[in-house]
C-alpha positions in Angstrom: 225.0 156.0 126.7 221.8 157.5 127.8 219.5 154.9 129.3 216.0 156.6 128.9 212.9 155.5 130.4 210.0 157.0 128.3 207.1 158.4 130.8 204.3 160.2 128.9 203.5 160.9 125.6 203.1 165.0 125.7 201.8 165.1 121.9 202.1 163.8 118.0 202.2 166.1 115.1 202.1 164.1 111.7 203.9 166.0 109.3 203.9 166.1 105.4 207.3 164.3 104.4 208.7 162.9 101.1 206.4 162.0 98.1 206.9 158.2 99.3 207.0 158.7 103.2 205.5 159.9 106.1 207.1 161.6 109.0 205.4 161.4 112.5 206.8 163.7 115.0 206.2 162.4 118.8 207.5 164.9 121.7 207.8 162.6 124.7 208.9 163.7 128.3 211.6 161.2 130.0 213.8 161.0 133.4 216.9 159.7 132.2 220.5 158.6 134.1 223.5 159.5 132.4 226.3 157.1 131.2 229.0 157.6 128.9 228.5 159.0 125.7 225.8 160.1 124.0 222.7 158.7 122.5 221.7 159.5 118.6 218.9 157.2 118.1 216.2 155.4 120.2 213.4 153.1 118.4 210.4 154.3 119.2 209.3 151.0 120.7 211.0 151.6 123.9 208.0 153.2 125.2 204.9 151.2 126.1 203.1 154.3 124.4 205.0 154.3 121.6 202.6 151.7 119.6 199.8 154.6 119.3 201.7 156.6 117.5 202.9 154.9 114.7 201.0 156.2 111.4 200.6 153.0 110.2 199.6 152.4 106.6 196.3 149.8 106.0 197.0 146.7 107.2 197.4 144.2 109.9 199.8 143.9 112.5 201.1 140.7 113.9 201.4 139.0 117.3 201.6 135.7 118.7 202.7 132.6 116.3 202.5 128.7 117.1 203.4 125.5 115.0 201.4 122.6 115.2 204.0 120.0 115.9 202.3 116.9 114.0 201.0 118.7 110.6 203.8 121.4 110.8 201.3 124.0 110.3 201.9 127.7 111.1 199.0 129.8 113.0 199.8 133.4 113.9 197.3 136.2 115.0 197.0 139.5 113.2 194.9 142.7 114.9 191.4 140.9 114.0 192.4 137.4 112.0 194.0 133.8 112.7 195.9 132.9 109.7 197.3 129.6 109.0 200.0 128.1 106.4 201.9 125.2 105.8 205.8 125.3 107.1 207.0 126.2 103.4 204.9 129.2 103.4 202.2 128.0 100.8 198.5 127.1 101.3 197.9 130.3 103.3 194.0 130.7 104.4 192.0 132.9 107.0 191.0 130.7 109.6 189.0 133.4 111.8 187.8 136.4 110.0 185.5 137.5 112.5 183.2 136.0 114.4 179.3 136.6 112.9 176.5 135.3 114.5 173.3 135.4 111.9 169.9 134.8 113.4 166.9 133.4 111.3 163.4 133.6 112.5 160.5 132.1 111.0 158.5 129.1 110.6 159.1 125.2 110.7 162.7 125.9 111.4 163.2 122.1 112.8 161.9 120.3 115.8 165.5 119.9 117.3 169.2 120.9 116.6 169.6 117.0 115.6 166.8 118.3 112.7 168.6 120.8 111.2 170.4 119.2 108.5 171.9 122.2 106.6 172.8 126.1 107.3 174.8 127.6 105.1 175.4 131.4 104.0 177.2 132.1 100.7 177.9 128.4 100.6 180.0 128.7 103.9 178.5 125.7 106.2 177.7 126.5 109.7 180.4 126.8 112.5 178.5 126.7 115.4 174.9 125.9 115.6 172.4 127.2 118.1 168.5 125.5 118.2 166.3 128.1 120.3 163.1 126.8 118.9 161.2 126.1 115.8 160.6 129.5 115.1 164.4 130.9 115.9 167.7 129.3 115.0 171.2 131.1 115.0 174.5 130.2 113.7 178.4 131.5 113.8 180.7 131.8 111.2 184.5 132.8 111.3 185.1 132.1 107.5 185.7 135.2 105.5 183.0 135.1 102.7 180.6 135.6 105.8 182.6 136.9 108.6 184.8 139.9 107.1 183.9 143.1 108.2 182.5 143.9 104.4 181.1 140.9 104.0 179.3 140.7 106.6 177.9 143.8 106.1 176.0 142.6 102.9 174.4 139.7 104.0 170.6 138.9 102.6 168.2 136.4 103.4 169.2 135.5 99.8 172.6 134.3 100.7 170.9 131.8 103.1 170.2 128.1 102.5 168.7 126.3 105.5 167.3 122.7 105.3 165.4 120.5 107.6 163.9 116.8 107.6 160.8 118.4 106.0 162.3 120.4 103.5 164.8 123.1 102.2 164.6 126.9 101.7 166.8 129.5 99.7 166.5 132.8 100.9 163.2 134.5 102.3 159.4 134.0 101.4 157.0 137.1 102.3 153.4 138.0 102.2 150.8 136.1 100.8 153.4 132.9 100.0 154.2 132.9 103.6 150.3 132.9 104.9 149.5 130.0 101.9 152.2 127.8 103.2 151.1 128.3 106.7 147.1 127.6 105.7 148.3 124.6 104.1 150.0 123.3 107.1 153.2 122.9 105.1 156.2 121.4 107.1 158.8 123.0 105.1 160.7 126.0 106.5 159.7 129.6 106.1 162.2 132.3 106.6 160.5 135.7 107.6 163.8 137.8 109.1 167.3 137.8 108.9 169.7 140.0 111.3 173.5 139.5 111.4 175.6 140.6 114.7 179.4 140.9 114.5 181.5 140.5 117.4 184.3 142.6 118.1 187.6 140.8 118.0 191.1 141.3 118.1 193.1 137.8 118.7 196.6 138.2 120.3 197.7 135.0 122.0 197.2 131.4 121.0 197.4 127.7 121.9 196.9 124.2 120.7 195.7 121.3 122.3 196.7 119.0 119.8 195.3 115.7 121.0 191.5 117.5 120.7 192.3 119.3 117.3 191.6 122.6 119.1 192.7 126.0 118.9 192.5 128.6 121.3 193.1 132.2 121.3 192.7 135.5 123.6 190.6 138.0 122.2 191.3 141.6 123.8 188.3 142.9 122.1 185.9 141.2 124.5 188.6 140.4 127.6 188.0 136.3 126.6 189.5 133.2 125.7 187.6 131.4 122.9 188.0 127.9 120.9 187.5 126.5 117.9 188.6 123.6 115.8 192.1 124.0 114.4 191.1 122.4 110.7 188.5 124.7 109.8 187.7 127.1 112.3 184.3 125.6 113.5 182.9 124.9 116.9 183.4 128.0 117.5 182.9 128.9 121.4 183.8 131.2 124.5 186.0 129.2 126.7 186.5 131.7 129.9 185.2 135.6 130.1 186.8 138.2 132.2 190.1 137.2 132.2 191.8 140.6 130.9 194.1 141.0 128.3 195.8 137.6 127.9 199.0 137.8 125.8 200.5 134.6 126.1 199.3 130.9 126.5 200.1 127.3 126.2 198.5 123.9 126.7 199.3 121.2 129.2 198.8 119.0 131.9 198.1 119.9 135.5 201.2 118.8 137.6 199.2 116.2 140.1 197.2 114.9 136.8 193.6 116.6 137.6 192.5 119.1 135.3 193.8 122.3 136.9 190.2 123.9 138.1 188.6 120.8 139.6 187.2 118.0 137.3 189.0 115.4 135.3 190.5 115.5 132.0 194.1 116.7 133.2 194.3 119.5 129.8 194.7 122.3 131.1 195.3 126.0 129.5 198.3 128.4 131.1 198.0 131.7 130.5 199.5 135.1 131.4 197.1 138.0 131.8 198.7 141.2 131.0 196.7 143.8 132.9 195.7 141.8 135.6 199.5 140.9 136.4 199.2 137.1 137.0 199.7 133.8 135.6 197.0 131.7 136.1 195.3 128.3 134.5 192.4 126.7 134.1 190.5 123.4 132.6 190.1 122.5 128.6 188.1 119.7 128.9 185.1 118.3 130.5 182.6 120.2 132.7 184.6 122.2 134.7 186.1 123.3 131.3 186.7 127.5 131.6 184.9 127.2 134.9 187.6 128.4 137.1 190.4 130.2 136.8 193.2 129.3 139.4 196.1 132.2 139.7 199.6 130.7 140.1 201.4 134.4 140.7 200.2 137.5 140.8 201.5 141.0 141.2 203.8 140.7 138.2 204.7 143.3 136.1 202.9 143.1 132.4 203.5 139.3 132.1 203.5 138.2 128.0 204.8 135.0 126.3 205.0 131.7 128.3 206.1 128.4 127.2 205.7 125.1 129.5 208.7 122.3 130.3 206.6 119.1 131.2 209.6 117.4 131.5 211.0 119.1 135.1 209.5 117.7 138.3 206.2 119.1 138.7 206.5 121.0 135.5 207.7 124.3 135.0 206.6 127.6 133.5 209.0 130.2 131.6 207.4 133.5 131.3 208.5 137.3 129.9 207.3 140.2 132.0 208.2 143.8 132.3 212.2 144.8 132.2 213.2 142.7 129.6 212.7 140.0 132.2 212.3 136.4 131.8 211.0 134.2 135.0 210.4 130.3 136.0 207.2 129.1 138.1 207.6 125.8 139.5 204.0 124.3 139.4 202.5 123.2 142.3 199.7 120.8 142.3 196.3 122.0 141.1 193.2 122.1 143.6 191.9 119.0 144.4 188.8 117.8 142.8 186.0 119.0 143.2 187.2 121.8 145.8 185.7 124.9 146.6 187.5 128.0 145.6 187.2 130.6 148.2 184.0 133.2 147.9 186.4 136.4 148.3 188.5 137.1 145.5 190.9 138.5 147.6 191.6 135.4 150.0 191.9 133.6 147.0 194.9 135.7 145.7 196.3 135.4 148.8 195.7 131.7 149.2 197.6 131.4 145.9 200.5 133.5 146.4 201.1 131.9 149.7 200.9 128.4 148.2 203.4 130.1 145.3 206.0 131.5 147.8 209.3 131.3 146.3 208.3 129.6 143.5 209.0 132.7 140.9 212.9 132.8 139.9 214.4 135.3 137.6 216.1 133.2 135.1 217.6 136.4 133.0 217.3 140.0 132.3 217.7 141.7 128.8 217.5 145.3 130.3 214.9 147.6 131.1 214.6 149.2 127.7 213.9 145.3 126.3 210.3 144.2 125.5 210.1 140.4 125.4 206.9 138.9 123.8 207.1 135.7 122.7 208.9 133.0 124.8 209.1 129.4 123.8 211.4 126.0 124.6 213.3 123.4 122.6 215.8 120.4 123.2 219.3 121.9 122.4 221.5 120.1 120.0 224.2 118.9 122.7 225.3 115.6 124.0 222.5 115.8 126.6 219.4 115.5 125.1 217.4 116.5 128.0 219.1 119.7 128.1 216.6 122.8 126.6 217.1 125.6 125.2 214.9 129.3 125.9 214.0 131.1 122.6 212.4 134.4 122.8 211.7 137.6 120.9 212.7 140.9 121.8 212.4 144.7 120.8 213.0 147.8 122.6 216.7 148.5 122.9 217.5 145.9 120.6 215.2 144.0 118.2 216.3 140.5 118.1 215.5 136.8 118.5 217.9 135.2 120.6 218.1 131.8 122.9 219.8 130.8 126.1 220.2 127.8 128.4 217.1 127.6 130.9 219.2 129.3 133.4 220.1 132.5 131.5 223.5 131.4 130.5 225.1 130.9 127.3 223.1 134.1 125.5 222.9 133.7 121.1 221.8 136.6 119.3 220.3 134.5 116.2 218.9 137.2 114.3 218.9 141.0 115.0 217.9 144.5 113.5 221.6 145.3 113.2 221.6 142.3 110.7 220.6 142.0 107.0 218.4 138.8 108.0 217.4 137.4 104.4 215.3 139.3 102.2 217.0 142.3 101.6 215.2 143.7 105.3 216.4 143.9 109.0 214.1 142.2 111.3 211.7 144.9 113.1 210.1 144.4 116.6 209.8 140.9 116.6 206.9 139.9 118.3 206.3 135.9 118.6 208.5 132.9 118.6 207.4 129.7 117.7 209.4 126.1 117.3 208.6 123.1 115.1 210.5 120.6 113.9 211.6 120.0 109.6 210.5 116.7 108.6 213.9 115.1 107.9 214.8 116.6 111.7 216.5 119.8 112.7 214.2 122.4 114.5 212.4 125.1 113.0 212.3 128.9 114.5 209.6 130.8 113.4 208.7 134.5 114.6 206.1 137.3 113.6 207.1 141.1 113.4 204.9 143.4 114.7 204.7 145.8 111.7 203.1 142.4 109.6 206.1 140.1 108.7 206.3 136.6 109.2 209.9 134.8 109.1 211.4 131.5 109.6 215.1 130.8 110.1 216.8 128.9 107.9 219.8 128.0 110.4 220.1 128.2 113.9 223.6 126.7 115.2 225.6 128.6 117.8 228.2 131.0 116.7 226.9 133.0 113.8 223.7 134.8 112.8 221.3 133.2 111.5 219.3 133.9 108.2 215.5 134.5 108.3 214.0 133.3 105.1 211.0 135.6 104.8 207.6 134.0 104.6 204.8 136.7 104.4 206.0 140.1 104.0 202.5 142.7 104.4 205.0 145.4 106.4 205.9 148.9 106.2 209.3 150.0 107.4 209.4 152.4 110.2 212.7 154.0 112.0 212.7 156.8 115.0 215.2 159.0 115.3 216.0 161.4 118.1 216.3 164.7 116.1 216.6 167.0 119.8 216.9 166.6 123.2 215.7 169.0 125.5 217.2 168.8 129.2 216.9 170.3 132.6 220.8 169.8 133.3 223.1 167.4 133.3 223.2 165.0 136.3 222.8 161.8 137.7 218.6 162.3 137.0 217.6 163.9 134.1 214.1 165.5 133.2 213.5 166.8 129.6 211.8 165.7 126.3 212.9 164.1 123.5 211.8 164.6 120.0 211.1 161.6 118.1 210.8 161.5 114.0 209.2 158.1 112.7 209.4 157.3 108.9 207.4 154.8 107.8 
């Protein structure tokens, strides 16, 4: 079997294929070690560059997924939206279609934020109001009717209804009419101008603070962590900026009961920053919310999905990172409330590393070609109710949703790309995995696939492959095959090129 480490994309040529399919040919250099046998196929997902090669049809690729333990609603992130639906697959809606800020300028736009009684655009209520003065008021919207790209491009003053305690206005007023109202000293609002600003949005990781009813997500386009109300997408806000590409998040409580970044509240967001190579945490509530990042482990190779075990002594984080590895990090007490962070970032990172020395341990390793994205924890159906099972979504050498003990033993493949997993379609490049509970008991295992598919396992018992009912299917089929291999020689280390065809 060839063990291939793809190193660099040399070129990509789109070829004309059959009438119902597009064919992409990718030439990729590699360095390989030779084992017994020979590989005749290779998933293009084995390369960190691969996702740029796929000639995907129009649509959204799927990323992280979570389940609300109380409402059993499923939330998932696409390339530019956040979606939500019931566990049955019904009542789907777009919670975040983008982030559009609409600014009104004019006269008599309120004496304070409390004086503004209504600010709607196309019937959608304001989701985050910013009062500047009686001449300038802004609001942010996430609803599709306002925030979707095609909708935002056509917004005019005629779409706006604005009201204060002194009156209501719909649309803009111009010229002599405005001058007449000003001359009469009218207190009713007057809109003379409107601007629309659409922020770049690329949701990826999701986390739920159920007690506060808040949904957090990472925005890869802006390198931020943001929040909104989990029920209706209101109260849009940026929690923290400059955090890099956050690929995994989970809300919890700091091991010493503090906020994890100085200050009270106790609610903490743990997250992995893939491009910065570290695991960190920050406070979610109170004055310290988002104010300071506390690095827990650094120098990691592209950390991805993350899960929290609060029952372990002090708490334990499980996270996926490069080389198909899942490791665990024993949590240490956070900085004391009011403590001053080192002014030198390098000194702060060094202090965090020293404090966490020896705390990271490898749990399991799925091979250098494996990519593990989503990670989740659930109680095992064993005689010991305290025993946990670790679930993960894996792609690369094999696409699969699997589980094992938290010690890395008793590995079970629940569903893989080798199976007809239900709905007549094999699993293709699983990304996120989330766990919930059925109303009558039992564990719900939901997962996303990169090419726009969401499934729920109908059974997750041991000793066999589970069926995975498709709840959302916006996917295209894609397969990669090695059609030619150019080599420098047959030796323990081989340099050459792979010629891949990807059929979509």
